[in-house]
C-alpha positions as CSV (number, residue, x, y, z in Angstrom):
1,M,-25.6,-2.9,-0.1
2,A,-28.7,-1.1,-1.5
3,Q,-29.8,-0.2,2.0
4,M,-26.5,1.4,2.8
5,W,-27.2,4.6,0.9
6,P,-30.3,5.7,2.9
7,I,-28.5,5.1,6.2
8,L,-25.5,7.1,5.1
9,A,-27.8,9.9,3.8
10,D,-29.8,10.1,7.0
11,F,-26.6,10.2,9.1
12,L,-25.1,12.9,6.9
13,L,-28.2,15.1,7.2
14,F,-28.1,14.7,10.9
15,L,-24.5,15.9,11.1
16,I,-25.3,18.9,8.9
17,K,-28.2,19.9,11.2
18,V,-26.1,19.6,14.3
19,V,-23.1,21.7,12.8
20,Q,-25.0,24.3,10.8
21,G,-28.2,24.6,12.7
22,P,-31.8,23.7,11.6
23,A,-32.7,23.8,7.9
24,D,-36.1,23.3,6.2
25,S,-34.6,21.2,3.4
26,T,-31.3,19.6,2.5
27,V,-29.9,19.6,-1.0
28,P,-27.0,17.2,-1.8
29,A,-24.9,17.9,-4.8
30,V,-21.8,16.2,-6.2
31,V,-18.9,18.5,-6.7
32,G,-18.6,19.7,-10.4
33,T,-22.3,19.2,-11.1
34,R,-25.3,21.5,-11.0
35,A,-27.3,22.3,-7.9
36,V,-30.8,23.9,-7.8
37,L,-32.2,25.4,-4.6
38,R,-35.9,26.4,-4.6
39,C,-38.0,28.9,-2.8
40,R,-41.5,28.7,-1.3
41,N,-44.3,28.5,-3.8
42,T,-46.1,31.8,-4.0
43,S,-48.7,33.5,-6.2
44,V,-47.1,35.5,-9.0
45,S,-49.7,38.2,-8.8
46,S,-48.9,39.0,-5.1
47,L,-45.1,38.7,-5.4
48,V,-43.2,41.8,-4.2
49,S,-39.6,40.7,-3.9
50,V,-37.3,37.7,-3.6
51,V,-33.9,37.7,-1.8
52,W,-31.4,34.9,-1.5
53,K,-29.1,35.2,1.5
54,I,-26.1,32.9,1.1
55,R,-23.7,32.1,3.9
56,S,-21.2,29.4,3.1
57,K,-19.1,27.4,5.5
58,T,-16.1,29.4,4.6
59,G,-17.7,32.6,6.0
60,S,-18.5,34.4,2.8
61,H,-21.8,36.2,2.3
62,C,-23.8,36.7,-0.9
63,L,-27.1,38.4,-1.7
64,L,-29.2,37.8,-4.9
65,A,-32.3,39.9,-5.0
66,Y,-35.3,40.6,-7.3
67,R,-37.9,43.4,-7.2
68,A,-41.2,42.8,-8.9
69,D,-42.2,46.5,-9.2
70,T,-39.1,47.4,-11.1
71,N,-38.5,43.9,-12.6
72,K,-34.8,44.3,-11.8
73,T,-32.3,41.9,-10.2
74,D,-29.3,42.7,-8.0
75,K,-26.3,40.7,-7.1
76,T,-23.9,41.5,-4.2
77,N,-20.7,39.6,-3.5
78,C,-21.9,36.6,-5.5
79,N,-19.7,34.9,-8.1
80,E,-20.9,34.2,-11.7
81,R,-21.7,30.5,-10.9
82,M,-24.7,31.6,-8.8
83,T,-27.6,32.7,-11.0
84,W,-31.4,32.4,-11.3
85,E,-32.5,29.1,-12.8
86,S,-35.0,30.9,-15.0
87,S,-37.0,34.1,-14.7
88,P,-37.2,35.1,-11.0
89,Y,-40.7,36.5,-11.6
90,H,-42.0,33.0,-12.5
91,D,-39.7,30.8,-10.5
92,P,-37.1,32.4,-8.1
93,A,-35.0,29.2,-7.8
94,L,-31.2,29.6,-7.4
95,Q,-28.8,27.7,-9.6
96,I,-25.1,26.9,-8.9
97,H,-23.0,25.5,-11.7
98,P,-20.6,24.0,-11.3
99,V,-20.7,23.2,-7.6
100,R,-17.5,23.6,-5.6
101,L,-16.6,22.4,-2.1
102,A,-16.6,26.0,-0.8
103,D,-20.2,26.4,-1.8
104,E,-21.4,24.2,1.1
105,G,-23.5,26.1,3.6
106,N,-27.0,27.5,4.4
107,Y,-29.1,29.2,1.7
108,T,-32.0,31.3,2.9
109,C,-34.8,32.4,0.5
110,E,-37.0,35.3,1.7
111,V,-40.1,35.9,-0.4
112,A,-42.2,39.0,0.2
113,T,-45.8,38.9,-1.0
114,G,-49.0,40.8,-0.4
115,D,-49.9,38.1,2.2
116,G,-46.6,38.5,4.1
117,T,-43.0,37.4,4.1
118,F,-42.0,33.7,4.0
119,C,-38.5,32.2,4.6
120,L,-37.1,28.9,3.5
121,V,-33.7,27.7,4.7
122,S,-31.9,25.0,2.6
123,A,-28.6,23.3,3.5
124,L,-26.4,22.6,0.6
125,I,-24.3,19.5,1.1
126,V,-21.4,19.0,-1.4
127,L,-20.3,15.4,-2.0
128,V,-16.8,14.6,-3.2
129,P,-16.4,11.1,-4.7
130,P,-13.0,9.6,-3.7
131,A,-10.3,8.4,-6.1
132,V,-10.1,4.7,-5.7
133,T,-6.9,2.6,-6.2
134,L,-6.0,-1.0,-5.4
135,T,-2.4,-2.2,-5.1
136,H,-0.4,-5.1,-3.6
137,D,3.2,-5.6,-2.5
138,S,5.6,-8.5,-2.6
139,N,4.7,-9.5,1.0
140,G,1.1,-10.4,0.0
141,V,-0.5,-7.3,1.5
142,V,-3.3,-5.8,-0.6
143,V,-4.1,-2.1,0.0
144,C,-7.3,-0.3,-1.1
145,H,-7.3,3.6,-1.2
146,A,-10.3,5.8,-1.3
147,S,-8.6,9.2,-1.4
148,A,-10.1,12.6,-0.6
149,G,-13.7,11.7,-0.4
150,K,-16.5,13.6,1.4
151,P,-17.9,12.1,3.5
152,A,-15.5,9.4,4.3
153,A,-15.9,6.3,2.1
154,E,-16.5,2.8,3.6
155,I,-14.4,-0.1,2.3
156,S,-15.2,-3.8,2.4
157,W,-13.6,-6.9,0.8
158,A,-15.2,-9.5,-1.4
159,Q,-12.4,-12.0,-1.0
160,G,-9.7,-12.7,1.6
161,N,-9.7,-14.7,4.8
162,G,-7.5,-12.3,6.7
163,R,-8.4,-9.4,9.0
164,S,-8.5,-6.0,7.3
165,I,-6.9,-2.9,8.9
166,E,-8.5,0.5,8.2
167,N,-7.1,4.0,8.7
168,K,-8.8,7.4,8.0
169,T,-7.0,10.6,7.4
170,H,-8.9,13.9,7.7
171,H,-7.8,16.8,5.5
172,T,-8.2,20.5,6.1
173,N,-10.7,21.0,3.3
174,G,-13.2,18.5,4.9
175,T,-12.3,15.5,2.7
176,V,-11.2,12.2,4.2
177,T,-8.9,9.5,2.9
178,T,-9.8,5.9,3.8
179,L,-7.1,3.2,3.6
180,S,-7.9,-0.5,4.1
181,S,-5.2,-3.2,3.9
182,M,-5.5,-7.0,4.1
183,S,-2.9,-9.7,4.2
184,M,-3.5,-12.4,1.7
185,I,-1.2,-15.0,3.3
186,N,-2.5,-18.6,3.1
187,S,-5.1,-17.4,0.5
188,T,-5.6,-19.3,-2.8
189,N,-7.6,-16.4,-4.4
190,A,-6.1,-15.3,-7.7
191,H,-8.3,-12.1,-7.7
192,V,-9.0,-9.7,-4.9
193,T,-11.9,-7.1,-5.0
194,C,-12.5,-4.2,-2.7
195,L,-15.9,-2.5,-2.5
196,V,-16.0,1.3,-1.9
197,I,-19.3,2.6,-0.7
198,H,-19.9,6.4,-0.9
199,P,-23.0,8.6,-1.3
200,A,-21.7,10.0,-4.6
201,M,-20.7,6.6,-6.0
202,N,-20.5,2.8,-5.5
203,Q,-17.3,1.4,-7.0
204,T,-15.5,-1.9,-7.0
205,Q,-11.8,-2.4,-7.8
206,T,-10.4,-5.9,-8.7
207,I,-6.7,-6.7,-8.8
208,E,-5.2,-9.9,-10.2
209,L,-2.4,-11.4,-8.1
210,S,0.7,-12.6,-10.1
211,P,1.2,-16.4,-10.2
212,K,4.5,-16.1,-8.3
213,L,2.8,-14.0,-5.6
214,S,-0.1,-16.4,-5.3
215,A,2.3,-19.4,-5.0
216,D,4.3,-17.6,-2.3
217,M,1.2,-16.6,-0.4
218,T,0.0,-20.2,-0.2
219,L,3.1,-21.2,1.8
220,S,2.4,-21.4,5.5
221,P,4.8,-19.7,8.0
222,I,5.9,-23.1,9.3
223,L,6.8,-24.2,5.8
224,H,8.8,-21.0,5.3
225,Y,10.8,-21.7,8.4
226,F,11.3,-25.3,7.3
227,L,12.7,-24.2,4.0
228,M,15.0,-21.7,5.7
229,C,16.4,-24.3,8.1
230,T,16.9,-26.8,5.3
231,S,18.8,-24.3,3.2
232,S,21.0,-23.5,6.3
233,C,21.8,-27.2,7.0
234,V,22.7,-27.8,3.3
235,A,25.1,-24.9,3.4
236,V,26.8,-26.1,6.6
237,A,27.2,-29.6,5.1
238,V,28.9,-28.3,2.0
239,V,31.3,-26.2,4.1
240,A,32.1,-29.2,6.3
241,L,32.8,-31.5,3.3
242,I,35.2,-28.9,1.8
243,L,37.1,-28.7,5.1
244,Y,37.2,-32.5,5.3
245,Q,38.7,-32.8,1.9
246,T,41.2,-30.1,2.6
247,L,42.4,-31.7,5.8
248,K,42.6,-35.2,4.1
249,C,44.8,-33.8,1.4
250,R,47.0,-32.1,3.9
251,A,47.4,-35.3,6.0
252,S,48.3,-37.3,2.8
253,W,51.0,-34.8,2.0
254,L,52.5,-35.0,5.5
255,T,52.5,-38.8,5.4
256,G,54.4,-38.7,2.1
257,L,57.1,-36.6,3.6
258,A,57.5,-38.9,6.6
259,D,57.7,-42.0,4.4
260,T,60.6,-40.7,2.3
261,A,63.5,-43.3,2.2
262,T,66.6,-42.6,4.5
263,V,70.3,-43.4,3.6
264,P,73.2,-44.0,6.1
265,N,76.1,-41.6,5.8
266,T,79.4,-42.0,7.7
267,T,81.5,-39.1,8.7
268,G,84.5,-40.0,10.7
269,N,83.6,-42.4,13.5
270,N,79.9,-41.4,13.5
271,L,77.2,-43.1,11.4
272,K,74.5,-40.8,10.2
273,L,71.3,-41.3,8.2
274,T,70.6,-38.9,5.4
275,S,67.4,-38.7,3.3
276,R,67.5,-40.0,-0.3
277,P,64.7,-38.1,-2.1
278,G,63.8,-39.1,-5.5
279,T,62.5,-42.2,-7.2
280,V,63.9,-45.7,-6.8
281,N,64.5,-48.0,-9.8
282,T,62.7,-51.2,-8.7
283,T,64.1,-53.1,-11.7
284,N,67.7,-53.4,-10.3
285,S,66.7,-53.2,-6.7
286,S,68.4,-56.6,-5.7
287,T,71.7,-55.6,-7.4
288,V,71.8,-52.2,-5.8
289,E,71.0,-53.8,-2.4
290,S,73.9,-56.3,-2.7
291,I,76.4,-53.6,-3.7
292,Y,75.1,-51.5,-0.9
293,Q,75.6,-54.3,1.7
294,N,79.2,-55.0,0.4
295,N,80.2,-51.4,0.7
296,I,78.9,-51.4,4.3
297,H,81.0,-54.5,5.2
298,K,84.1,-53.0,3.7
299,K,83.7,-49.8,5.7
300,V,83.1,-51.7,8.9
301,N,86.3,-53.9,8.4
302,S,88.3,-50.8,7.7
303,L,87.2,-49.3,10.9
304,K,88.2,-52.4,12.8
305,T,91.7,-52.5,11.5
């Protein structure tokens, strides 16, 4: 990890040279901090004038000048954040405080002496550290954000056996948001750490997974399907049992109606059977039956006569 910073710095300097043209030196500065750009070392006794020509990436121009014969300074189209670091007669270095993203660009220092005029071009690179957040959802996906960094941050994971997916979004102001997500399914890790690597910072974020989420994530997809099928089978069995009990009660009720006792009834010369609903007194059943048989014999004899 310690070797990552020199590689990123060299790559960043290469990009600046390609985009902005050749520069004698490169000065990186973190946004919000102080940046100092220096001129060529010259003899104070032979100094005639010093002129800073500033051209930012936004297209604005600025001139900051000093004349030794009059010991006067002049500023043209420069904001109050751009000043001499000390006395321009002794050290004509330029100071910018605080540095803003719009200050990035080429800074040319022209020094006129009795021996001639010398130029030094410095490329100011403004670094923007990203805002880092680490979250997870109920599906076991952990997401690491490195928002609005310049240059783009690189994200790696300290834990996790899944494959991470990374997306980068480029903004109009030159910053980049890097998003990396990783699925923690089948992982037994209770803590997840993302590593954010950036020239302006090196930061780690650790998140603790909830016990419920950790337990859910340890379930394999096959086990999930098995539990779902088991639940469905239990539900079907309960419904079938309810239907069976309902049909059984219905059948018992119909059987009770069919088994109701019937009683003969005569009307004229026809003999009919009529139902006799109600309960039967089993105590005097023999007496009732004998009376019932005598009545039938009497009625049959009367019909014969």
